[in-house]
C-alpha positions as CSV (number, residue, x, y, z in Angstrom):
1,X,-15.2,-11.2,-14.6
2,X,-12.8,-14.0,-13.5
3,X,-9.7,-12.9,-15.5
4,X,-10.2,-9.2,-16.4
5,X,-12.6,-6.5,-15.6
6,X,-13.1,-2.9,-15.1
7,X,-16.0,-0.5,-13.7
8,X,-16.3,1.7,-10.8
9,X,-16.9,1.0,-7.1
10,X,-17.5,3.1,-4.0
11,X,-16.8,3.0,-0.4
12,X,-18.7,4.6,2.4
13,X,-18.1,6.0,6.1
14,X,-21.0,7.1,8.4
15,X,-20.1,10.8,9.6
16,X,-23.4,11.1,11.7
17,X,-26.8,9.8,12.1
18,X,-28.1,11.3,8.7
19,X,-24.8,11.9,6.6
20,X,-22.5,9.4,4.8
21,X,-19.3,10.2,3.1
22,X,-18.9,8.4,-0.2
23,X,-15.9,7.8,-2.3
24,X,-16.2,6.5,-6.0
25,X,-13.4,5.3,-8.0
26,X,-12.6,3.7,-11.4
27,X,-10.8,0.1,-11.5
28,X,-9.2,-2.4,-14.0
29,X,-8.1,-5.8,-13.0
30,X,-6.2,-8.4,-14.9
31,X,-5.8,-11.6,-13.0
32,X,-6.6,-10.1,-9.5
33,X,-4.0,-7.5,-10.1
34,X,-5.7,-4.3,-9.4
35,X,-5.4,-0.8,-10.5
36,X,-7.5,2.1,-9.2
37,X,-7.9,5.5,-10.6
38,X,-10.1,8.6,-9.8
39,X,-11.3,10.4,-6.7
40,X,-14.8,11.4,-6.4
41,X,-16.0,12.4,-3.0
42,X,-19.8,12.9,-2.2
43,X,-21.8,13.6,0.7
44,X,-25.1,11.6,1.0
45,X,-27.7,12.8,3.4
46,X,-30.8,11.1,4.6
47,X,-34.1,12.8,3.6
48,X,-37.6,11.8,4.0
49,X,-37.8,10.9,0.3
50,X,-34.6,8.9,0.5
51,X,-30.7,9.7,0.1
52,X,-29.8,13.0,-1.3
53,X,-26.4,13.1,-2.7
54,X,-24.1,16.0,-3.8
55,X,-20.5,16.1,-4.9
56,X,-17.9,17.6,-2.6
57,X,-15.1,20.1,-3.4
58,X,-11.5,19.7,-2.3
59,X,-12.0,22.3,0.4
60,X,-15.0,20.5,1.8
61,X,-13.3,17.1,1.8
62,X,-10.2,18.7,3.6
63,X,-12.8,20.3,6.3
64,X,-14.3,16.6,7.0
65,X,-11.1,15.5,8.2
66,X,-8.4,12.8,7.5
67,X,-10.0,10.2,9.9
68,X,-13.1,9.9,7.6
69,X,-11.0,10.2,4.4
70,X,-8.9,7.2,5.5
71,X,-12.0,5.3,6.2
72,X,-13.2,5.6,2.5
73,X,-9.7,5.1,0.9
74,X,-9.1,1.8,-1.1
75,X,-6.3,-0.2,0.4
76,X,-2.8,-0.5,-1.0
77,X,-3.6,-3.7,-3.0
78,X,-6.5,-2.0,-4.8
79,X,-4.6,1.0,-5.7
80,X,-1.1,-0.5,-6.8
81,X,-1.8,-4.2,-7.2
82,X,-1.3,-4.1,-11.1
83,X,2.0,-2.2,-10.8
84,X,3.2,-4.5,-8.1
85,X,2.5,-7.5,-10.1
86,X,4.1,-6.0,-13.3
87,X,7.0,-5.3,-11.3
88,X,7.5,-8.5,-9.8
89,X,7.3,-10.0,-13.5
90,X,10.2,-7.7,-14.8
91,X,12.2,-8.6,-11.8
92,X,11.8,-12.2,-12.7
93,X,12.5,-11.8,-16.2
94,X,15.6,-9.7,-15.4
95,X,16.9,-12.4,-12.8
96,X,16.3,-15.3,-15.3
97,X,18.0,-13.1,-18.2
98,X,21.1,-12.5,-16.0
99,X,21.4,-16.3,-14.8
100,X,21.0,-17.5,-18.1
101,X,24.4,-15.9,-19.4
């Protein structure tokens, strides 16, 4: 959708030749100001029949390492864009109100 939308996205990082770390999150956007929530990590392993995926616990994610976790983390705009946009709008309204009187 152009003006607003919501859904789920994921990002992946190759850990080795047969294993991929996946992070899935929900999002909402309003005029391209995005807000992300959720943190679901999964481990996908290549098998002869396709990909087998299982959810990871917090301990398993911690054991994988920070570099892999950073590779699948959404960027700051995706995470906080809606709050930044709303904060800028509030600042603009405050400045306009103060300069009017």
